[in-house]
C-alpha positions in Angstrom: 119.3 126.5 57.6 117.5 124.2 59.6 118.8 121.0 58.5 122.2 121.7 59.0 120.8 122.6 62.5 119.8 118.4 62.5 123.9 117.3 61.8 125.6 118.9 64.6 125.8 116.4 67.4 127.3 113.7 63.9 129.9 116.9 62.6 130.8 117.2 66.2 131.8 113.4 66.8 133.3 113.1 63.2 135.5 116.0 64.8 136.5 114.8 67.6 137.1 111.3 67.0 139.5 113.1 63.7 141.0 114.4 65.4 141.5 111.8 68.1 143.0 109.8 64.6 145.2 112.7 64.2 146.7 112.1 67.1 146.9 108.3 67.5 147.7 108.0 64.5 145.3 105.4 63.4 141.4 104.1 63.4 142.3 101.4 65.2 142.6 103.0 68.6 139.1 104.5 68.2 136.1 101.8 69.3 134.2 100.7 66.4 130.9 101.3 68.7 132.5 105.0 69.1 132.3 104.8 64.7 129.1 102.8 64.8 127.2 105.1 67.1 128.1 108.5 65.1 126.8 107.1 61.3 123.3 106.5 63.9 123.6 110.4 64.7 124.2 111.2 60.3 122.0 108.7 59.5 119.1 110.7 62.5 120.4 113.9 60.7 119.8 112.9 57.4 116.4 111.6 58.2 114.9 114.2 60.5 116.2 116.7 57.1 113.8 114.2 55.2 111.4 115.6 58.0 111.2 112.0 59.5 110.6 112.6 63.0 111.8 109.6 64.2 114.9 110.2 62.9 115.8 111.5 66.2 115.5 107.8 68.4 118.4 107.2 66.7 120.3 110.3 68.7 117.7 109.1 72.0 119.2 105.6 71.7 123.1 106.6 70.8 122.1 109.0 74.8 120.6 106.3 76.1 124.1 104.3 75.8 125.8 107.1 77.1 124.3 107.1 80.1 124.4 103.6 80.0 128.0 103.3 79.7 128.8 106.5 82.3 126.9 105.0 85.1 128.9 102.2 85.8 131.9 102.6 88.0 135.3 101.6 85.7 137.4 104.1 87.0 137.0 106.9 84.3 137.9 110.3 85.0 135.3 112.0 82.8 131.8 110.4 83.0 129.4 110.1 79.8 125.9 110.7 81.4 126.2 114.2 81.4 126.7 114.1 77.7 124.0 111.1 77.0 121.2 113.7 78.7 122.5 116.6 76.8 122.2 114.2 73.8 119.0 113.4 74.5 117.6 116.8 75.4 118.9 117.7 72.4 117.4 115.1 70.0 113.7 115.3 71.3 114.1 119.0 70.7 115.1 117.8 67.1 112.3 116.0 66.7 110.2 118.1 67.8 111.2 120.6 65.9 111.0 118.3 62.8 107.5 117.5 63.7 106.6 120.6 64.1 108.3 121.9 60.1 106.4 118.5 58.7 103.2 120.0 60.3 103.8 122.8 59.3 104.2 122.2 55.7 101.6 119.4 55.3 98.9 122.2 56.3 
């Protein structure tokens, strides 16, 4: 059950971009950086599912990117920095959970 917990951000991002693809009609309407970030989240989840706690660094990197993008004033209605902060907190918690479960398995 805990292994599925690591995949929540990647699945949510995939569903969101899949929904946007259905509404907009093509994959070209979505930024390639968004697909790269989704792939990073999925790669980090796979690493954490294999008990490699450093996989959380991928989520932290994507969260830091969201914070950086959200702090620029571009006139957007929705800012990305709150989502980045939540993603960093989630990734740190997931990394800690992975580290503790891997340490418990070794003992």
